[in-house]
PDB file with SEQRES, HELIX, SHEET and CRYST1 records, atoms N, CA, C and O in Angstrom:
SEQRES   1 A   85  MET THR THR THR THR ILE GLY TYR PRO LYS ILE VAL SER          
SEQRES   2 A   85  ARG SER GLU TRP GLU ALA ALA ARG LYS GLN LEU LEU LEU          
SEQRES   3 A   85  LYS GLU LYS GLU LEU THR ARG LEU ARG ASP GLN LEU ASN          
SEQRES   4 A   85  ALA ASP ARG ARG ARG LEU PRO MET VAL LYS ILE GLU LYS          
SEQRES   5 A   85  ASP TYR LEU PHE GLU GLY PRO ASP GLY LYS VAL ARG LEU          
SEQRES   6 A   85  LEU ASP LEU SER GLU GLY ARG ARG GLN LEU ILE ALA TYR          
SEQRES   7 A   85  HIS PHE MET PHE ASP PRO THR                                  
HELIX    1 AA1 ARG A   14  ARG A   43  1                                  30    
HELIX    2 AA2 LEU A   65  LEU A   68  1                                   4    
SHEET    1 AA1 2 LEU A  55  GLY A  58  0                                        
SHEET    2 AA1 2 GLY A  61  ARG A  64 -1                                        
CRYST1    1.000    1.000    1.000  90.00  90.00  90.00 P 1           1          
ATOM      1  N   MET A   1     -67.259 -51.830 -10.023  1.00  0.00           N  
ATOM      2  CA  MET A   1     -66.196 -52.789  -9.741  1.00  0.00           C  
ATOM      3  C   MET A   1     -65.090 -52.076  -8.979  1.00  0.00           C  
ATOM      4  O   MET A   1     -64.655 -50.988  -9.357  1.00  0.00           O  
ATOM      5  N   THR A   2     -64.639 -52.714  -7.890  1.00  0.00           N  
ATOM      6  CA  THR A   2     -63.574 -52.129  -7.103  1.00  0.00           C  
ATOM      7  C   THR A   2     -62.262 -52.919  -7.323  1.00  0.00           C  
ATOM      8  O   THR A   2     -62.254 -54.130  -7.547  1.00  0.00           O  
ATOM      9  N   THR A   3     -61.204 -52.183  -7.248  1.00  0.00           N  
ATOM     10  CA  THR A   3     -59.869 -52.759  -7.409  1.00  0.00           C  
ATOM     11  C   THR A   3     -59.210 -52.861  -6.056  1.00  0.00           C  
ATOM     12  O   THR A   3     -59.219 -51.890  -5.300  1.00  0.00           O  
ATOM     13  N   THR A   4     -58.646 -53.991  -5.725  1.00  0.00           N  
ATOM     14  CA  THR A   4     -57.920 -54.165  -4.474  1.00  0.00           C  
ATOM     15  C   THR A   4     -56.455 -54.162  -4.733  1.00  0.00           C  
ATOM     16  O   THR A   4     -55.965 -54.852  -5.627  1.00  0.00           O  
ATOM     17  N   THR A   5     -55.756 -53.393  -3.961  1.00  0.00           N  
ATOM     18  CA  THR A   5     -54.307 -53.312  -4.081  1.00  0.00           C  
ATOM     19  C   THR A   5     -53.658 -54.229  -3.025  1.00  0.00           C  
ATOM     20  O   THR A   5     -53.998 -54.174  -1.843  1.00  0.00           O  
ATOM     21  N   ILE A   6     -52.720 -55.069  -3.480  1.00  0.00           N  
ATOM     22  CA  ILE A   6     -52.040 -55.974  -2.587  1.00  0.00           C  
ATOM     23  C   ILE A   6     -50.901 -55.190  -1.903  1.00  0.00           C  
ATOM     24  O   ILE A   6     -50.106 -54.510  -2.553  1.00  0.00           O  
ATOM     25  N   GLY A   7     -50.858 -55.317  -0.560  1.00  0.00           N  
ATOM     26  CA  GLY A   7     -49.809 -54.638   0.189  1.00  0.00           C  
ATOM     27  C   GLY A   7     -48.619 -55.582   0.366  1.00  0.00           C  
ATOM     28  O   GLY A   7     -48.622 -56.445   1.243  1.00  0.00           O  
ATOM     29  N   TYR A   8     -47.637 -55.410  -0.450  1.00  0.00           N  
ATOM     30  CA  TYR A   8     -46.429 -56.229  -0.403  1.00  0.00           C  
ATOM     31  C   TYR A   8     -45.513 -55.718   0.708  1.00  0.00           C  
ATOM     32  O   TYR A   8     -45.578 -54.545   1.075  1.00  0.00           O  
ATOM     33  N   PRO A   9     -44.662 -56.591   1.242  1.00  0.00           N  
ATOM     34  CA  PRO A   9     -43.678 -56.164   2.235  1.00  0.00           C  
ATOM     35  C   PRO A   9     -42.670 -55.239   1.570  1.00  0.00           C  
ATOM     36  O   PRO A   9     -42.516 -55.256   0.348  1.00  0.00           O  
ATOM     37  N   LYS A  10     -41.996 -54.447   2.359  1.00  0.00           N  
ATOM     38  CA  LYS A  10     -40.995 -53.529   1.728  1.00  0.00           C  
ATOM     39  C   LYS A  10     -39.799 -54.298   1.216  1.00  0.00           C  
ATOM     40  O   LYS A  10     -39.513 -55.411   1.656  1.00  0.00           O  
ATOM     41  N   ILE A  11     -39.115 -53.686   0.286  1.00  0.00           N  
ATOM     42  CA  ILE A  11     -37.932 -54.278  -0.350  1.00  0.00           C  
ATOM     43  C   ILE A  11     -36.726 -53.722   0.421  1.00  0.00           C  
ATOM     44  O   ILE A  11     -36.578 -52.516   0.621  1.00  0.00           O  
ATOM     45  N   VAL A  12     -35.878 -54.662   0.839  1.00  0.00           N  
ATOM     46  CA  VAL A  12     -34.677 -54.294   1.637  1.00  0.00           C  
ATOM     47  C   VAL A  12     -33.453 -54.969   1.074  1.00  0.00           C  
ATOM     48  O   VAL A  12     -33.558 -55.768   0.144  1.00  0.00           O  
ATOM     49  N   SER A  13     -32.302 -54.665   1.617  1.00  0.00           N  
ATOM     50  CA  SER A  13     -31.068 -55.248   1.194  1.00  0.00           C  
ATOM     51  C   SER A  13     -31.012 -56.716   1.685  1.00  0.00           C  
ATOM     52  O   SER A  13     -31.783 -57.117   2.557  1.00  0.00           O  
ATOM     53  N   ARG A  14     -30.126 -57.466   1.134  1.00  0.00           N  
ATOM     54  CA  ARG A  14     -29.945 -58.870   1.524  1.00  0.00           C  
ATOM     55  C   ARG A  14     -29.586 -58.973   3.014  1.00  0.00           C  
ATOM     56  O   ARG A  14     -30.094 -59.847   3.717  1.00  0.00           O  
ATOM     57  N   SER A  15     -28.743 -58.111   3.475  1.00  0.00           N  
ATOM     58  CA  SER A  15     -28.310 -58.193   4.879  1.00  0.00           C  
ATOM     59  C   SER A  15     -29.456 -57.833   5.847  1.00  0.00           C  
ATOM     60  O   SER A  15     -29.554 -58.395   6.938  1.00  0.00           O  
ATOM     61  N   GLU A  16     -30.321 -56.888   5.432  1.00  0.00           N  
ATOM     62  CA  GLU A  16     -31.512 -56.583   6.256  1.00  0.00           C  
ATOM     63  C   GLU A  16     -32.481 -57.770   6.286  1.00  0.00           C  
ATOM     64  O   GLU A  16     -33.068 -58.086   7.321  1.00  0.00           O  
ATOM     65  N   TRP A  17     -32.633 -58.414   5.130  1.00  0.00           N  
ATOM     66  CA  TRP A  17     -33.513 -59.586   5.031  1.00  0.00           C  
ATOM     67  C   TRP A  17     -32.937 -60.698   5.936  1.00  0.00           C  
ATOM     68  O   TRP A  17     -33.675 -61.325   6.696  1.00  0.00           O  
ATOM     69  N   GLU A  18     -31.625 -60.933   5.849  1.00  0.00           N  
ATOM     70  CA  GLU A  18     -31.061 -61.984   6.696  1.00  0.00           C  
ATOM     71  C   GLU A  18     -31.237 -61.709   8.190  1.00  0.00           C  
ATOM     72  O   GLU A  18     -31.501 -62.624   8.970  1.00  0.00           O  
ATOM     73  N   ALA A  19     -31.092 -60.480   8.567  1.00  0.00           N  
ATOM     74  CA  ALA A  19     -31.307 -60.134   9.994  1.00  0.00           C  
ATOM     75  C   ALA A  19     -32.757 -60.341  10.418  1.00  0.00           C  
ATOM     76  O   ALA A  19     -33.035 -60.837  11.510  1.00  0.00           O  
ATOM     77  N   ALA A  20     -33.683 -59.948   9.529  1.00  0.00           N  
ATOM     78  CA  ALA A  20     -35.115 -60.164   9.825  1.00  0.00           C  
ATOM     79  C   ALA A  20     -35.428 -61.644   9.863  1.00  0.00           C  
ATOM     80  O   ALA A  20     -36.223 -62.089  10.691  1.00  0.00           O  
ATOM     81  N   ARG A  21     -34.811 -62.417   8.973  1.00  0.00           N  
ATOM     82  CA  ARG A  21     -35.065 -63.850   8.923  1.00  0.00           C  
ATOM     83  C   ARG A  21     -34.530 -64.523  10.204  1.00  0.00           C  
ATOM     84  O   ARG A  21     -35.171 -65.424  10.745  1.00  0.00           O  
ATOM     85  N   LYS A  22     -33.366 -64.086  10.679  1.00  0.00           N  
ATOM     86  CA  LYS A  22     -32.806 -64.659  11.917  1.00  0.00           C  
ATOM     87  C   LYS A  22     -33.724 -64.394  13.113  1.00  0.00           C  
ATOM     88  O   LYS A  22     -33.916 -65.265  13.962  1.00  0.00           O  
ATOM     89  N   GLN A  23     -34.296 -63.171  13.173  1.00  0.00           N  
ATOM     90  CA  GLN A  23     -35.238 -62.825  14.245  1.00  0.00           C  
ATOM     91  C   GLN A  23     -36.452 -63.685  14.191  1.00  0.00           C  
ATOM     92  O   GLN A  23     -36.917 -64.152  15.231  1.00  0.00           O  
ATOM     93  N   LEU A  24     -37.000 -63.921  12.998  1.00  0.00           N  
ATOM     94  CA  LEU A  24     -38.169 -64.749  12.777  1.00  0.00           C  
ATOM     95  C   LEU A  24     -37.841 -66.204  13.199  1.00  0.00           C  
ATOM     96  O   LEU A  24     -38.646 -66.863  13.858  1.00  0.00           O  
ATOM     97  N   LEU A  25     -36.660 -66.681  12.809  1.00  0.00           N  
ATOM     98  CA  LEU A  25     -36.241 -68.040  13.141  1.00  0.00           C  
ATOM     99  C   LEU A  25     -36.180 -68.266  14.661  1.00  0.00           C  
ATOM    100  O   LEU A  25     -36.542 -69.337  15.148  1.00  0.00           O  
ATOM    101  N   LEU A  26     -35.719 -67.250  15.403  1.00  0.00           N  
ATOM    102  CA  LEU A  26     -35.723 -67.375  16.871  1.00  0.00           C  
ATOM    103  C   LEU A  26     -37.147 -67.504  17.415  1.00  0.00           C  
ATOM    104  O   LEU A  26     -37.380 -68.295  18.329  1.00  0.00           O  
ATOM    105  N   LYS A  27     -38.093 -66.751  16.880  1.00  0.00           N  
ATOM    106  CA  LYS A  27     -39.482 -66.871  17.288  1.00  0.00           C  
ATOM    107  C   LYS A  27     -40.054 -68.238  16.915  1.00  0.00           C  
ATOM    108  O   LYS A  27     -40.799 -68.829  17.697  1.00  0.00           O  
ATOM    109  N   GLU A  28     -39.713 -68.747  15.726  1.00  0.00           N  
ATOM    110  CA  GLU A  28     -40.184 -70.067  15.300  1.00  0.00           C  
ATOM    111  C   GLU A  28     -39.656 -71.148  16.180  1.00  0.00           C  
ATOM    112  O   GLU A  28     -40.391 -72.072  16.529  1.00  0.00           O  
ATOM    113  N   LYS A  29     -38.383 -71.067  16.559  1.00  0.00           N  
ATOM    114  CA  LYS A  29     -37.777 -72.084  17.426  1.00  0.00           C  
ATOM    115  C   LYS A  29     -38.428 -72.044  18.825  1.00  0.00           C  
ATOM    116  O   LYS A  29     -38.687 -73.089  19.421  1.00  0.00           O  
ATOM    117  N   GLU A  30     -38.681 -70.861  19.326  1.00  0.00           N  
ATOM    118  CA  GLU A  30     -39.362 -70.732  20.644  1.00  0.00           C  
ATOM    119  C   GLU A  30     -40.750 -71.348  20.584  1.00  0.00           C  
ATOM    120  O   GLU A  30     -41.142 -72.066  21.504  1.00  0.00           O  
ATOM    121  N   LEU A  31     -41.487 -71.089  19.543  1.00  0.00           N  
ATOM    122  CA  LEU A  31     -42.827 -71.671  19.335  1.00  0.00           C  
ATOM    123  C   LEU A  31     -42.730 -73.190  19.309  1.00  0.00           C  
ATOM    124  O   LEU A  31     -43.566 -73.865  19.909  1.00  0.00           O  
ATOM    125  N   THR A  32     -41.742 -73.736  18.636  1.00  0.00           N  
ATOM    126  CA  THR A  32     -41.581 -75.143  18.569  1.00  0.00           C  
ATOM    127  C   THR A  32     -41.310 -75.735  19.910  1.00  0.00           C  
ATOM    128  O   THR A  32     -41.871 -76.776  20.251  1.00  0.00           O  
ATOM    129  N   ARG A  33     -40.444 -75.088  20.704  1.00  0.00           N  
ATOM    130  CA  ARG A  33     -40.115 -75.532  22.067  1.00  0.00           C  
ATOM    131  C   ARG A  33     -41.413 -75.481  22.948  1.00  0.00           C  
ATOM    132  O   ARG A  33     -41.684 -76.410  23.709  1.00  0.00           O  
ATOM    133  N   LEU A  34     -42.164 -74.432  22.831  1.00  0.00           N  
ATOM    134  CA  LEU A  34     -43.435 -74.295  23.616  1.00  0.00           C  
ATOM    135  C   LEU A  34     -44.415 -75.400  23.210  1.00  0.00           C  
ATOM    136  O   LEU A  34     -45.059 -76.002  24.069  1.00  0.00           O  
ATOM    137  N   ARG A  35     -44.530 -75.670  21.892  1.00  0.00           N  
ATOM    138  CA  ARG A  35     -45.447 -76.721  21.434  1.00  0.00           C  
ATOM    139  C   ARG A  35     -45.022 -78.087  21.932  1.00  0.00           C  
ATOM    140  O   ARG A  35     -45.846 -78.895  22.361  1.00  0.00           O  
ATOM    141  N   ASP A  36     -43.725 -78.333  21.868  1.00  0.00           N  
ATOM    142  CA  ASP A  36     -43.167 -79.605  22.420  1.00  0.00           C  
ATOM    143  C   ASP A  36     -43.491 -79.768  23.902  1.00  0.00           C  
ATOM    144  O   ASP A  36     -43.877 -80.851  24.342  1.00  0.00           O  
ATOM    145  N   GLN A  37     -43.335 -78.690  24.670  1.00  0.00           N  
ATOM    146  CA  GLN A  37     -43.598 -78.714  26.076  1.00  0.00           C  
ATOM    147  C   GLN A  37     -45.085 -78.952  26.337  1.00  0.00           C  
ATOM    148  O   GLN A  37     -45.456 -79.734  27.213  1.00  0.00           O  
ATOM    149  N   LEU A  38     -45.925 -78.270  25.566  1.00  0.00           N  
ATOM    150  CA  LEU A  38     -47.352 -78.478  25.725  1.00  0.00           C  
ATOM    151  C   LEU A  38     -47.766 -79.941  25.402  1.00  0.00           C  
ATOM    152  O   LEU A  38     -48.588 -80.539  26.097  1.00  0.00           O  
ATOM    153  N   ASN A  39     -47.175 -80.478  24.343  1.00  0.00           N  
ATOM    154  CA  ASN A  39     -47.478 -81.895  24.016  1.00  0.00           C  
ATOM    155  C   ASN A  39     -47.008 -82.858  25.112  1.00  0.00           C  
ATOM    156  O   ASN A  39     -47.675 -83.850  25.405  1.00  0.00           O  
ATOM    157  N   ALA A  40     -45.862 -82.554  25.708  1.00  0.00           N  
ATOM    158  CA  ALA A  40     -45.364 -83.398  26.820  1.00  0.00           C  
ATOM    159  C   ALA A  40     -46.282 -83.287  28.031  1.00  0.00           C  
ATOM    160  O   ALA A  40     -46.567 -84.285  28.693  1.00  0.00           O  
ATOM    161  N   ASP A  41     -46.744 -82.073  28.320  1.00  0.00           N  
ATOM    162  CA  ASP A  41     -47.708 -81.865  29.400  1.00  0.00           C  
ATOM    163  C   ASP A  41     -48.992 -82.637  29.145  1.00  0.00           C  
ATOM    164  O   ASP A  41     -49.552 -83.232  30.065  1.00  0.00           O  
ATOM    165  N   ARG A  42     -49.455 -82.633  27.921  1.00  0.00           N  
ATOM    166  CA  ARG A  42     -50.704 -83.365  27.576  1.00  0.00           C  
ATOM    167  C   ARG A  42     -50.488 -84.868  27.794  1.00  0.00           C  
ATOM    168  O   ARG A  42     -51.382 -85.542  28.305  1.00  0.00           O  
ATOM    169  N   ARG A  43     -49.356 -85.391  27.430  1.00  0.00           N  
ATOM    170  CA  ARG A  43     -49.088 -86.844  27.598  1.00  0.00           C  
ATOM    171  C   ARG A  43     -49.028 -87.239  29.074  1.00  0.00           C  
ATOM    172  O   ARG A  43     -49.286 -88.387  29.434  1.00  0.00           O  
ATOM    173  N   ARG A  44     -48.676 -86.251  29.934  1.00  0.00           N  
ATOM    174  CA  ARG A  44     -48.597 -86.558  31.389  1.00  0.00           C  
ATOM    175  C   ARG A  44     -49.891 -86.325  32.109  1.00  0.00           C  
ATOM    176  O   ARG A  44     -49.935 -86.500  33.327  1.00  0.00           O  
ATOM    177  N   LEU A  45     -50.972 -85.933  31.420  1.00  0.00           N  
ATOM    178  CA  LEU A  45     -52.246 -85.739  32.104  1.00  0.00           C  
ATOM    179  C   LEU A  45     -52.662 -87.062  32.754  1.00  0.00           C  
ATOM    180  O   LEU A  45     -52.392 -88.133  32.210  1.00  0.00           O  
ATOM    181  N   PRO A  46     -53.313 -86.990  33.908  1.00  0.00           N  
ATOM    182  CA  PRO A  46     -53.779 -88.226  34.574  1.00  0.00           C  
ATOM    183  C   PRO A  46     -54.886 -88.888  33.695  1.00  0.00           C  
ATOM    184  O   PRO A  46     -55.508 -88.267  32.833  1.00  0.00           O  
ATOM    185  N   MET A  47     -55.069 -90.183  33.987  1.00  0.00           N  
ATOM    186  CA  MET A  47     -56.083 -90.948  33.249  1.00  0.00           C  
ATOM    187  C   MET A  47     -57.326 -91.173  34.095  1.00  0.00           C  
ATOM    188  O   MET A  47     -57.265 -91.025  35.315  1.00  0.00           O  
ATOM    189  N   VAL A  48     -58.428 -91.519  33.496  1.00  0.00           N  
ATOM    190  CA  VAL A  48     -59.665 -91.802  34.157  1.00  0.00           C  
ATOM    191  C   VAL A  48     -60.015 -93.258  33.816  1.00  0.00           C  
ATOM    192  O   VAL A  48     -60.080 -93.638  32.647  1.00  0.00           O  
ATOM    193  N   LYS A  49     -60.233 -94.039  34.835  1.00  0.00           N  
ATOM    194  CA  LYS A  49     -60.642 -95.414  34.570  1.00  0.00           C  
ATOM    195  C   LYS A  49     -62.111 -95.432  34.203  1.00  0.00           C  
ATOM    196  O   LYS A  49     -62.938 -94.819  34.877  1.00  0.00           O  
ATOM    197  N   ILE A  50     -62.433 -96.146  33.118  1.00  0.00           N  
ATOM    198  CA  ILE A  50     -63.816 -96.276  32.680  1.00  0.00           C  
ATOM    199  C   ILE A  50     -64.436 -97.442  33.440  1.00  0.00           C  
ATOM    200  O   ILE A  50     -64.008 -98.581  33.256  1.00  0.00           O  
ATOM    201  N   GLU A  51     -65.412 -97.195  34.274  1.00  0.00           N  
ATOM    202  CA  GLU A  51     -66.072 -98.224  35.092  1.00  0.00           C  
ATOM    203  C   GLU A  51     -67.278 -98.761  34.420  1.00  0.00           C  
ATOM    204  O   GLU A  51     -67.603 -99.937  34.586  1.00  0.00           O  
ATOM    205  N   LYS A  52     -67.985 -97.918  33.635  1.00  0.00           N  
ATOM    206  CA  LYS A  52     -69.218 -98.329  33.009  1.00  0.00           C  
ATOM    207  C   LYS A  52     -68.946 -99.249  31.795  1.00  0.00           C  
ATOM    208  O   LYS A  52     -67.958 -99.078  31.082  1.00  0.00           O  
ATOM    209  N   ASP A  53     -69.816-100.191  31.590  1.00  0.00           N  
ATOM    210  CA  ASP A  53     -69.702-101.134  30.455  1.00  0.00           C  
ATOM    211  C   ASP A  53     -70.498-100.563  29.282  1.00  0.00           C  
ATOM    212  O   ASP A  53     -71.659-100.926  29.093  1.00  0.00           O  
ATOM    213  N   TYR A  54     -69.884 -99.666  28.485  1.00  0.00           N  
ATOM    214  CA  TYR A  54     -70.579 -99.042  27.372  1.00  0.00           C  
ATOM    215  C   TYR A  54     -70.864-100.053  26.305  1.00  0.00           C  
ATOM    216  O   TYR A  54     -70.012-100.890  26.004  1.00  0.00           O  
ATOM    217  N   LEU A  55     -72.037-100.002  25.723  1.00  0.00           N  
ATOM    218  CA  LEU A  55     -72.424-100.850  24.568  1.00  0.00           C  
ATOM    219  C   LEU A  55     -72.761 -99.936  23.374  1.00  0.00           C  
ATOM    220  O   LEU A  55     -73.421 -98.904  23.489  1.00  0.00           O  
ATOM    221  N   PHE A  56     -72.253-100.401  22.220  1.00  0.00           N  
ATOM    222  CA  PHE A  56     -72.469 -99.650  20.982  1.00  0.00           C  
ATOM    223  C   PHE A  56     -73.108-100.568  19.944  1.00  0.00           C  
ATOM    224  O   PHE A  56     -72.883-101.778  19.953  1.00  0.00           O  
ATOM    225  N   GLU A  57     -73.884-100.002  19.074  1.00  0.00           N  
ATOM    226  CA  GLU A  57     -74.502-100.815  18.007  1.00  0.00           C  
ATOM    227  C   GLU A  57     -73.601-100.740  16.791  1.00  0.00           C  
ATOM    228  O   GLU A  57     -73.408 -99.673  16.209  1.00  0.00           O  
ATOM    229  N   GLY A  58     -73.053-101.879  16.414  1.00  0.00           N  
ATOM    230  CA  GLY A  58     -72.160-101.974  15.252  1.00  0.00           C  
ATOM    231  C   GLY A  58     -72.831-102.749  14.143  1.00  0.00           C  
ATOM    232  O   GLY A  58     -73.961-103.213  14.291  1.00  0.00           O  
ATOM    233  N   PRO A  59     -72.126-102.891  13.020  1.00  0.00           N  
ATOM    234  CA  PRO A  59     -72.712-103.606  11.886  1.00  0.00           C  
ATOM    235  C   PRO A  59     -73.009-105.066  12.193  1.00  0.00           C  
ATOM    236  O   PRO A  59     -73.867-105.675  11.553  1.00  0.00           O  
ATOM    237  N   ASP A  60     -72.283-105.647  13.198  1.00  0.00           N  
ATOM    238  CA  ASP A  60     -72.514-107.046  13.584  1.00  0.00           C  
ATOM    239  C   ASP A  60     -73.310-107.126  14.900  1.00  0.00           C  
ATOM    240  O   ASP A  60     -73.290-108.177  15.541  1.00  0.00           O  
ATOM    241  N   GLY A  61     -73.997-106.076  15.323  1.00  0.00           N  
ATOM    242  CA  GLY A  61     -74.726-106.090  16.568  1.00  0.00           C  
ATOM    243  C   GLY A  61     -74.044-105.251  17.637  1.00  0.00           C  
ATOM    244  O   GLY A  61     -73.205-104.395  17.358  1.00  0.00           O  
ATOM    245  N   LYS A  62     -74.441-105.533  18.871  1.00  0.00           N  
ATOM    246  CA  LYS A  62     -73.922-104.785  20.009  1.00  0.00           C  
ATOM    247  C   LYS A  62     -72.490-105.185  20.347  1.00  0.00           C  
ATOM    248  O   LYS A  62     -72.154-106.369  20.351  1.00  0.00           O  
ATOM    249  N   VAL A  63     -71.640-104.180  20.634  1.00  0.00           N  
ATOM    250  CA  VAL A  63     -70.242-104.443  20.968  1.00  0.00           C  
ATOM    251  C   VAL A  63     -69.861-103.539  22.174  1.00  0.00           C  
ATOM    252  O   VAL A  63     -70.406-102.451  22.356  1.00  0.00           O  
ATOM    253  N   ARG A  64     -68.927-104.028  22.963  1.00  0.00           N  
ATOM    254  CA  ARG A  64     -68.413-103.255  24.077  1.00  0.00           C  
ATOM    255  C   ARG A  64     -67.311-102.313  23.651  1.00  0.00           C  
ATOM    256  O   ARG A  64     -66.721-102.484  22.584  1.00  0.00           O  
ATOM    257  N   LEU A  65     -67.036-101.343  24.457  1.00  0.00           N  
ATOM    258  CA  LEU A  65     -65.975-100.347  24.150  1.00  0.00           C  
ATOM    259  C   LEU A  65     -64.640-101.054  23.897  1.00  0.00           C  
ATOM    260  O   LEU A  65     -63.912-100.691  22.973  1.00  0.00           O  
ATOM    261  N   LEU A  66     -64.318-102.056  24.712  1.00  0.00           N  
ATOM    262  CA  LEU A  66     -63.073-102.784  24.542  1.00  0.00           C  
ATOM    263  C   LEU A  66     -63.042-103.487  23.171  1.00  0.00           C  
ATOM    264  O   LEU A  66     -61.982-103.587  22.552  1.00  0.00           O  
ATOM    265  N   ASP A  67     -64.198-103.972  22.698  1.00  0.00           N  
ATOM    266  CA  ASP A  67     -64.222-104.615  21.383  1.00  0.00           C  
ATOM    267  C   ASP A  67     -64.001-103.621  20.275  1.00  0.00           C  
ATOM    268  O   ASP A  67     -63.394-103.948  19.255  1.00  0.00           O  
ATOM    269  N   LEU A  68     -64.502-102.370  20.466  1.00  0.00           N  
ATOM    270  CA  LEU A  68     -64.311-101.353  19.431  1.00  0.00           C  
ATOM    271  C   LEU A  68     -62.806-100.983  19.284  1.00  0.00           C  
ATOM    272  O   LEU A  68     -62.332-100.637  18.202  1.00  0.00           O  
ATOM    273  N   SER A  69     -62.111-101.071  20.388  1.00  0.00           N  
ATOM    274  CA  SER A  69     -60.675-100.725  20.343  1.00  0.00           C  
ATOM    275  C   SER A  69     -59.804-101.960  20.109  1.00  0.00           C  
ATOM    276  O   SER A  69     -58.596-101.944  20.346  1.00  0.00           O  
ATOM    277  N   GLU A  70     -60.436-103.008  19.648  1.00  0.00           N  
ATOM    278  CA  GLU A  70     -59.705-104.277  19.247  1.00  0.00           C  
ATOM    279  C   GLU A  70     -58.848-104.771  20.421  1.00  0.00           C  
ATOM    280  O   GLU A  70     -57.704-105.182  20.228  1.00  0.00           O  
ATOM    281  N   GLY A  71     -59.400-104.729  21.624  1.00  0.00           N  
ATOM    282  CA  GLY A  71     -58.699-105.299  22.802  1.00  0.00           C  
ATOM    283  C   GLY A  71     -57.690-104.409  23.413  1.00  0.00           C  
ATOM    284  O   GLY A  71     -57.100-104.773  24.431  1.00  0.00           O  
ATOM    285  N   ARG A  72     -57.440-103.214  22.834  1.00  0.00           N  
ATOM    286  CA  ARG A  72     -56.460-102.290  23.456  1.00  0.00           C  
ATOM    287  C   ARG A  72     -57.040-101.740  24.783  1.00  0.00           C  
ATOM    288  O   ARG A  72     -58.210-101.362  24.854  1.00  0.00           O  
ATOM    289  N   ARG A  73     -56.219-101.709  25.790  1.00  0.00           N  
ATOM    290  CA  ARG A  73     -56.665-101.328  27.118  1.00  0.00           C  
ATOM    291  C   ARG A  73     -56.663 -99.817  27.326  1.00  0.00           C  
ATOM    292  O   ARG A  73     -57.192 -99.345  28.331  1.00  0.00           O  
ATOM    293  N   GLN A  74     -56.086 -99.048  26.411  1.00  0.00           N  
ATOM    294  CA  GLN A  74     -56.086 -97.560  26.607  1.00  0.00           C  
ATOM    295  C   GLN A  74     -56.797 -96.948  25.458  1.00  0.00           C  
ATOM    296  O   GLN A  74     -56.660 -97.364  24.308  1.00  0.00           O  
ATOM    297  N   LEU A  75     -57.569 -95.935  25.795  1.00  0.00           N  
ATOM    298  CA  LEU A  75     -58.280 -95.132  24.825  1.00  0.00           C  
ATOM    299  C   LEU A  75     -58.034 -93.675  25.115  1.00  0.00           C  
ATOM    300  O   LEU A  75     -58.245 -93.234  26.245  1.00  0.00           O  
ATOM    301  N   ILE A  76     -57.603 -92.925  24.157  1.00  0.00           N  
ATOM    302  CA  ILE A  76     -57.374 -91.478  24.368  1.00  0.00           C  
ATOM    303  C   ILE A  76     -58.533 -90.764  23.695  1.00  0.00           C  
ATOM    304  O   ILE A  76     -58.772 -90.910  22.496  1.00  0.00           O  
ATOM    305  N   ALA A  77     -59.254 -89.978  24.509  1.00  0.00           N  
ATOM    306  CA  ALA A  77     -60.395 -89.223  23.997  1.00  0.00           C  
ATOM    307  C   ALA A  77     -60.197 -87.781  24.402  1.00  0.00           C  
ATOM    308  O   ALA A  77     -59.913 -87.491  25.564  1.00  0.00           O  
ATOM    309  N   TYR A  78     -60.341 -86.890  23.471  1.00  0.00           N  
ATOM    310  CA  TYR A  78     -60.256 -85.438  23.767  1.00  0.00           C  
ATOM    311  C   TYR A  78     -61.631 -84.950  24.009  1.00  0.00           C  
ATOM    312  O   TYR A  78     -62.574 -85.394  23.354  1.00  0.00           O  
ATOM    313  N   HIS A  79     -61.783 -84.021  24.960  1.00  0.00           N  
ATOM    314  CA  HIS A  79     -63.061 -83.469  25.346  1.00  0.00           C  
ATOM    315  C   HIS A  79     -63.094 -82.056  24.800  1.00  0.00           C  
ATOM    316  O   HIS A  79     -62.245 -81.225  25.123  1.00  0.00           O  
ATOM    317  N   PHE A  80     -64.113 -81.796  23.948  1.00  0.00           N  
ATOM    318  CA  PHE A  80     -64.278 -80.476  23.393  1.00  0.00           C  
ATOM    319  C   PHE A  80     -65.585 -79.920  23.831  1.00  0.00           C  
ATOM    320  O   PHE A  80     -66.576 -80.649  23.866  1.00  0.00           O  
ATOM    321  N   MET A  81     -65.638 -78.655  24.170  1.00  0.00           N  
ATOM    322  CA  MET A  81     -66.883 -77.945  24.554  1.00  0.00           C  
ATOM    323  C   MET A  81     -67.000 -76.765  23.632  1.00  0.00           C  
ATOM    324  O   MET A  81     -66.058 -75.994  23.447  1.00  0.00           O  
ATOM    325  N   PHE A  82     -68.178 -76.639  23.054  1.00  0.00           N  
ATOM    326  CA  PHE A  82     -68.411 -75.520  22.106  1.00  0.00           C  
ATOM    327  C   PHE A  82     -69.500 -74.600  22.704  1.00  0.00           C  
ATOM    328  O   PHE A  82     -70.447 -75.065  23.337  1.00  0.00           O  
ATOM    329  N   ASP A  83     -69.338 -73.313  22.488  1.00  0.00           N  
ATOM    330  CA  ASP A  83     -70.339 -72.326  22.929  1.00  0.00           C  
ATOM    331  C   ASP A  83     -71.483 -72.462  21.916  1.00  0.00           C  
ATOM    332  O   ASP A  83     -71.245 -72.383  20.711  1.00  0.00           O  
ATOM    333  N   PRO A  84     -72.722 -72.667  22.389  1.00  0.00           N  
ATOM    334  CA  PRO A  84     -73.856 -72.875  21.467  1.00  0.00           C  
ATOM    335  C   PRO A  84     -74.252 -71.580  20.686  1.00  0.00           C  
ATOM    336  O   PRO A  84     -75.082 -71.651  19.779  1.00  0.00           O  
ATOM    337  N   THR A  85     -73.683 -70.440  21.020  1.00  0.00           N  
ATOM    338  CA  THR A  85     -74.150 -69.215  20.346  1.00  0.00           C  
ATOM    339  C   THR A  85     -73.381 -69.023  19.047  1.00  0.00           C  
ATOM    340  O   THR A  85     -73.619 -68.053  18.327  1.00  0.00           O  
TER     341      THR A  85                                                      
END                                                                             
C-alpha cells in the first residue's frame, strides 16, 4: 500500500495572501474580458442559408427542418470535428 502526500500551498501572511489574490483577480478579469470578446465574435459569424429541404422521421411521421424548430427561421448549429484516433 502506498501513501500519497498532499502538496498544500505555502502558508503566508494575510498581506501576502491579499497581494496574491489581487494578482489572480486581474488574471480572472482578463480571462472574462477575453471570453466575452470571443462570444461576441461568435455571435457575429456569418450565416449560411439552408437551401435543401431536409426531412426527418419523427414520432408523427416525416417532418421538415422548419417544423422541428417550431417555425423559427433561425437555427444555430455548432460544427465539431473529432480526430478518429
